[in-house]
DSSP file (Angstrom, degrees, kcal/mol; ACC not computed):
  #  RESIDUE AA STRUCTURE BP1 BP2  ACC     N-H-->O    O-->H-N    N-H-->O    O-->H-N    TCO  KAPPA ALPHA  PHI   PSI    X-CA   Y-CA   Z-CA
    1    1 A M              0   0    0      0, 0.0     2,-0.3     0, 0.0    13,-0.2   0.000 360.0 360.0 360.0 134.1    9.4    2.6   -7.4
    2    2 A E  E     -A   13   0A   0     11,-2.2    11,-3.1     2,-0.0     2,-0.3  -0.955 360.0-176.6-123.2 148.8   12.4    0.4   -7.1
    3    3 A Y  E     -A   12   0A   0     -2,-0.3     2,-0.4     9,-0.3     9,-0.2  -0.988  10.5-167.0-143.6 156.2   12.6   -3.3   -6.0
    4    4 A K  E     -A   11   0A   0      7,-2.2     7,-2.5    -2,-0.3     2,-0.4  -0.998  18.9-132.2-146.1 139.3   15.1   -6.0   -5.3
    5    5 A K  E     -A   10   0A   0     -2,-0.4     2,-0.4     5,-0.2     5,-0.2  -0.770  16.1-175.0 -96.7 133.0   14.7   -9.7   -4.9
    6    6 A F  E >   -A    9   0A   0      3,-3.6     3,-2.6    -2,-0.4     2,-0.4  -0.934  66.8 -60.4-127.1 106.1   16.3  -11.6   -2.0
    7    7 A D  T 3  S-     0   0    0     -2,-0.4    -2,-0.0     1,-0.3     0, 0.0  -0.442 122.5 -16.2  50.8-109.3   15.7  -15.4   -2.5
    8    8 A S  T 3  S+     0   0    0     -2,-0.4     2,-0.3    -3,-0.1    -1,-0.3   0.243 126.3  84.0-103.3  10.9   11.8  -15.6   -2.4
    9    9 A R  E <   -A    6   0A   0     -3,-2.6    -3,-3.6     2,-0.0     2,-0.4  -0.858  60.9-152.1-116.4 151.5   11.3  -12.1   -0.9
   10   10 A Y  E     -A    5   0A   0     -2,-0.3     2,-0.5    -5,-0.2    -5,-0.2  -0.918   5.6-152.1-115.4 146.8   11.2   -8.6   -2.4
   11   11 A V  E     -A    4   0A   0     -7,-2.5    -7,-2.2    -2,-0.4     2,-0.4  -0.980  21.2-167.0-107.9 127.8   12.1   -5.3   -0.9
   12   12 A V  E     -A    3   0A   0     -2,-0.5     2,-0.6    -9,-0.2    -9,-0.3  -0.974  11.7-164.2-120.1 131.8   10.1   -2.5   -2.6
   13   13 A R  E     -A    2   0A   0    -11,-3.1   -11,-2.2    -2,-0.4     2,-0.6  -0.957   6.0-161.7-113.3 116.7   10.8    1.2   -2.3
   14   14 A I        -     0   0    0     -2,-0.6     3,-0.1   -13,-0.2     6,-0.1  -0.865  22.2-130.9-101.6 123.1    7.9    3.5   -3.4
   15   15 A D    >   -     0   0    0     -2,-0.6     3,-2.1     1,-0.1    -1,-0.0  -0.245  32.4 -81.3 -75.0 161.3    9.2    7.0   -4.1
   16   16 A R  T 3  S+     0   0    0      1,-0.3    -1,-0.1    28,-0.0     3,-0.1  -0.319 118.5  26.5 -58.6 136.3    7.7   10.2   -2.7
   17   17 A G  T 3  S+     0   0    0      1,-0.4    -1,-0.3    -3,-0.1     2,-0.3   0.203  93.5 116.9  91.7 -15.4    4.7   11.3   -4.8
   18   18 A E  S <  S-     0   0    0     -3,-2.1     2,-0.4     1,-0.0    -1,-0.4  -0.642  70.0-118.3 -85.4 145.7    3.9    7.7   -6.0
   19   19 A E     >  -     0   0    0     -2,-0.3     4,-2.0     1,-0.1     5,-0.2  -0.700  19.0-139.3 -86.2 133.1    0.6    6.3   -4.9
   20   20 A V  H  > S+     0   0    0     -2,-0.4     4,-2.4     2,-0.2     5,-0.2   0.939  94.9  43.0 -61.6 -56.8    1.0    3.2   -2.8
   21   21 A V  H  > S+     0   0    0      1,-0.2     4,-2.5     2,-0.2     5,-0.2   0.921 117.0  46.5 -64.1 -46.0   -1.7    0.9   -4.1
   22   22 A S  H  > S+     0   0    0      2,-0.2     4,-1.9     1,-0.2    -1,-0.2   0.859 111.6  51.6 -64.9 -34.0   -1.1    1.7   -7.8
   23   23 A S  H  X S+     0   0    0     -4,-2.0     4,-2.0     2,-0.2    -1,-0.2   0.888 110.3  49.4 -67.6 -40.1    2.6    1.2   -7.3
   24   24 A L  H  X S+     0   0    0     -4,-2.4     4,-2.2     2,-0.2    -2,-0.2   0.909 108.7  52.3 -60.7 -46.1    2.0   -2.2   -5.7
   25   25 A K  H  X S+     0   0    0     -4,-2.5     4,-1.8     1,-0.2    -2,-0.2   0.895 110.8  48.5 -60.7 -43.4   -0.3   -3.2   -8.6
   26   26 A D  H  X S+     0   0    0     -4,-1.9     4,-2.4     1,-0.2    -1,-0.2   0.918 109.6  54.0 -62.7 -40.3    2.5   -2.2  -11.1
   27   27 A F  H  X S+     0   0    0     -4,-2.0     4,-1.9     1,-0.2     6,-0.3   0.888 109.1  44.8 -62.7 -40.7    5.0   -4.2   -9.1
   28   28 A I  H  X>S+     0   0    0     -4,-2.2     4,-1.9     2,-0.2     5,-0.5   0.820 112.7  53.0 -77.7 -25.5    2.9   -7.5   -9.1
   29   29 A R  H  <5S+     0   0    0     -4,-1.8    -2,-0.2    -5,-0.2    -1,-0.2   0.918 111.1  46.2 -70.1 -40.0    2.3   -7.0  -12.8
   30   30 A Q  H  <5S+     0   0    0     -4,-2.4    -2,-0.2     1,-0.2    -1,-0.2   0.838 123.2  34.4 -69.1 -32.5    6.0   -6.6  -13.5
   31   31 A T  H  <5S-     0   0    0     -4,-1.9    -1,-0.2    -5,-0.2    -2,-0.2   0.719  98.6-129.1 -94.5 -24.2    7.0   -9.6  -11.3
   32   32 A G  T  <5 +     0   0    0     -4,-1.9    -3,-0.2     1,-0.2    -4,-0.1   0.685  41.5 172.6  78.2  17.8    4.0  -11.9  -11.9
   33   33 A I      < -     0   0    0     -5,-0.5    -1,-0.2    -6,-0.3     3,-0.1  -0.397  15.1-179.7 -62.1 133.0    3.4  -12.5   -8.2
   34   34 A Q        +     0   0    0      1,-0.3    45,-2.2    -2,-0.1     2,-0.3   0.721  68.4  20.4-101.2 -34.2    0.2  -14.4   -7.6
   35   35 A L  E    S+B   78   0B   0     43,-0.2    -1,-0.3    44,-0.1     2,-0.3  -0.995  72.1 145.7-146.6 132.3    0.2  -14.5   -3.8
   36   36 A A  E     -B   77   0B   0     41,-2.1    41,-2.5    -2,-0.3     2,-0.4  -0.996  39.6-127.3-163.4 156.9    2.0  -12.5   -1.2
   37   37 A Q  E     -B   76   0B   0     -2,-0.3     2,-0.4    39,-0.2    39,-0.2  -0.903  29.8-154.2-106.4 139.2    2.0  -10.9    2.3
   38   38 A V  E     +B   75   0B   0     37,-3.0    37,-2.0    -2,-0.4     2,-0.3  -0.940  18.3 168.6-118.1 136.0    2.8   -7.1    2.3
   39   39 A E  E     +B   74   0B   0     -2,-0.4     2,-0.3    35,-0.2    35,-0.2  -0.992  12.0 152.5-140.1 145.7    4.4   -5.3    5.2
   40   40 A G  E     -B   73   0B   0     33,-1.9    33,-2.4    -2,-0.3     2,-0.3  -0.996  26.2-160.0-165.5 168.5    5.8   -1.8    5.3
   41   41 A I  E     +     0   0B   0     -2,-0.3     2,-0.3    31,-0.2    30,-0.2  -0.896  37.8 102.9-140.1 167.9    6.6    1.5    7.1
   42   42 A G  E     -B   70   0B   0     28,-2.1    28,-3.1    -2,-0.3     2,-0.3  -0.999  56.9 -78.1 156.3-144.8    7.3    5.0    5.8
   43   43 A A  E     -B   69   0B   0     -2,-0.3     2,-0.3    26,-0.3    26,-0.2  -0.970  27.9-159.0-152.9 156.8    5.7    8.4    5.5
   44   44 A A  E     -B   68   0B   0     24,-2.6    24,-2.2    -2,-0.3     3,-0.1  -0.999  20.4-151.3-146.7 143.4    3.1   10.1    3.3
   45   45 A D  E    S+     0   0B   0     -2,-0.3    21,-2.2     1,-0.3     2,-0.4   0.732  93.3  22.4 -82.2 -25.1    2.1   13.7    2.3
   46   46 A E  E     +B   65   0B   0     19,-0.2     2,-0.4    22,-0.1    -1,-0.3  -0.991  69.9 179.5-143.7 130.4   -1.5   12.7    1.7
   47   47 A I  E     -B   64   0B   0     17,-2.6    17,-3.3    -2,-0.4     2,-0.5  -0.980  19.1-144.3-134.7 150.7   -3.5    9.8    3.0
   48   48 A K  E     -B   63   0B   0     -2,-0.4     2,-0.4    15,-0.2    15,-0.2  -0.966  15.6-163.5-114.1 122.8   -7.0    8.6    2.5
   49   49 A I  E     -B   62   0B   0     13,-2.8    13,-2.4    -2,-0.5     2,-0.3  -0.890   6.3-161.0-107.9 131.5   -8.7    6.9    5.5
   50   50 A G  E     -B   61   0B   0     -2,-0.4     2,-0.3    11,-0.2    11,-0.2  -0.886   5.6-167.4-115.2 148.3  -11.9    4.9    5.1
   51   51 A H  E     -B   60   0B   0      9,-2.9     9,-2.4    -2,-0.3     2,-0.5  -0.977   9.5-150.8-130.0 141.0  -14.5    3.8    7.5
   52   52 A F  E     -B   59   0B   0     -2,-0.3     7,-0.2     7,-0.2    -2,-0.0  -0.961   6.2-155.7-113.9 133.5  -17.2    1.3    7.2
   53   53 A F  E >>> -B   58   0B   0      5,-2.6     4,-1.9    -2,-0.5     5,-1.1  -0.880   1.5-164.9-108.6 103.5  -20.5    1.8    9.1
   54   54 A P  T 345S+     0   0    0      0, 0.0    -1,-0.2     0, 0.0     5,-0.0   0.804  84.5  62.6 -58.2 -33.0  -22.2   -1.6    9.6
   55   55 A E  T 345S+     0   0    0      1,-0.2    -2,-0.0     3,-0.1     0, 0.0   0.883 120.8  21.7 -60.3 -40.2  -25.5    0.1   10.6
   56   56 A T  T <45S-     0   0    0     -3,-0.8    -1,-0.2     2,-0.2     3,-0.1   0.470  99.0-130.9-108.4  -3.8  -26.0    1.8    7.3
   57   57 A K  T  <5 +     0   0    0     -4,-1.9     2,-0.3     1,-0.2    -2,-0.1   0.845  65.7 127.3  59.5  35.9  -23.7   -0.6    5.3
   58   58 A K  E   < -B   53   0B   0     -5,-1.1    -5,-2.6     2,-0.0     2,-0.3  -0.908  53.9-132.9-125.9 151.0  -22.0    2.5    3.8
   59   59 A Y  E     -B   52   0B   0     -2,-0.3     2,-0.4    -7,-0.2    -7,-0.2  -0.742  15.3-168.7 -96.3 151.1  -18.3    3.6    3.5
   60   60 A S  E     -B   51   0B   0     -9,-2.4    -9,-2.9    -2,-0.3     2,-0.3  -0.985   5.7-167.3-129.2 146.8  -17.0    7.1    4.3
   61   61 A S  E     -B   50   0B   0     -2,-0.4     2,-0.4   -11,-0.2   -11,-0.2  -0.966   6.5-167.4-134.1 153.1  -13.5    8.4    3.4
   62   62 A H  E     -B   49   0B   0    -13,-2.4   -13,-2.8    -2,-0.3     2,-0.5  -0.997  13.5-143.4-135.6 138.5  -11.5   11.4    4.4
   63   63 A T  E     -B   48   0B   0     -2,-0.4     2,-0.4   -15,-0.2   -15,-0.2  -0.880  16.1-166.0-104.6 133.4   -8.3   12.7    2.8
   64   64 A L  E     -B   47   0B   0    -17,-3.3   -17,-2.6    -2,-0.5     2,-0.3  -0.971   2.0-160.9-121.1 134.1   -5.7   14.1    5.1
   65   65 A T  E     +B   46   0B   0     -2,-0.4   -19,-0.2   -19,-0.2     2,-0.2  -0.777  45.5  58.2-113.4 162.1   -2.7   16.2    3.9
   66   66 A G  E    S-     0   0B   0    -21,-2.2     2,-0.5    -2,-0.3   -22,-0.1  -0.592  97.6 -30.8 111.8 179.8    0.5   17.0    5.6
   67   67 A A  E     +     0   0B   0     -2,-0.2     2,-0.4   -24,-0.1   -22,-0.2  -0.603  64.0 174.6 -79.9 122.1    3.3   14.9    7.0
   68   68 A H  E     -B   44   0B   0    -24,-2.2   -24,-2.6    -2,-0.5     2,-0.4  -0.990  24.0-137.2-129.5 138.8    2.0   11.5    8.3
   69   69 A E  E     -B   43   0B   0     -2,-0.4     2,-0.8   -26,-0.2   -26,-0.3  -0.753   7.4-148.0 -92.3 131.9    4.1    8.6    9.5
   70   70 A I  E     +B   42   0B   0    -28,-3.1   -28,-2.1    -2,-0.4     3,-0.2  -0.881  23.3 171.6 -97.2 103.8    3.1    5.0    8.4
   71   71 A T  E    S+     0   0B   0     -2,-0.8     2,-0.3     1,-0.3    -1,-0.1   0.746  70.3  16.4 -87.2 -24.8    4.0    2.9   11.5
   72   72 A S  E     +     0   0B   0    -33,-0.0     2,-0.5     2,-0.0    -1,-0.3  -0.846  59.2 176.5-155.9 112.3    2.4   -0.3   10.2
   73   73 A L  E     +B   40   0B   0    -33,-2.4   -33,-1.9    -2,-0.3     2,-0.4  -0.976  18.3 168.2-116.0 124.5    1.2   -1.2    6.6
   74   74 A K  E     +B   39   0B   0     -2,-0.5     2,-0.3   -35,-0.2   -35,-0.2  -0.996  10.8 116.9-138.9 140.5   -0.1   -4.7    6.3
   75   75 A G  E     -B   38   0B   0    -37,-2.0   -37,-3.0    -2,-0.4     2,-0.3  -0.972  41.1-113.8-176.6-170.9   -2.0   -6.5    3.6
   76   76 A N  E     -B   37   0B   0     -2,-0.3     2,-0.5   -39,-0.2   -39,-0.2  -0.947  10.2-135.5-142.8 163.5   -1.9   -9.3    1.1
   77   77 A I  E     +B   36   0B   0    -41,-2.5   -41,-2.1    -2,-0.3     2,-0.4  -0.991  27.5 168.3-119.8 124.6   -1.9   -9.9   -2.6
   78   78 A S  E      B   35   0B   0     -2,-0.5   -43,-0.2   -43,-0.2   -44,-0.1  -0.947 360.0 360.0-141.3 120.1   -4.2  -12.5   -4.0
   79   79 A R              0   0    0    -45,-2.2   -44,-0.1    -2,-0.4    -1,-0.1   0.429 360.0 360.0-106.3 360.0   -4.9  -13.1   -7.7
C-alpha cells in the first residue's frame, strides 16, 4: 500500500494481493484518521460478496475468484 496526502485528502493505492479492508485499517492507524469518506475503483482477483436475509436475520457470503472489476467502492471511516 502506498498513499500520498493532498491538502486534506489522501490518495491510497492498494497493491495486488493486498486485502482491501485490512489495508485501509493499516492506513487509518498510520495516519490517525478519525472520520473519512472512502471512494475507489480498481480490480481484484478474489472478492467476497455478502448478503443479508431480513426474513431469517442471517448473513450469507460467497467468494468469487478470477478477474473482477471494481467500478464503485464507497464507504466511510468512523472511529
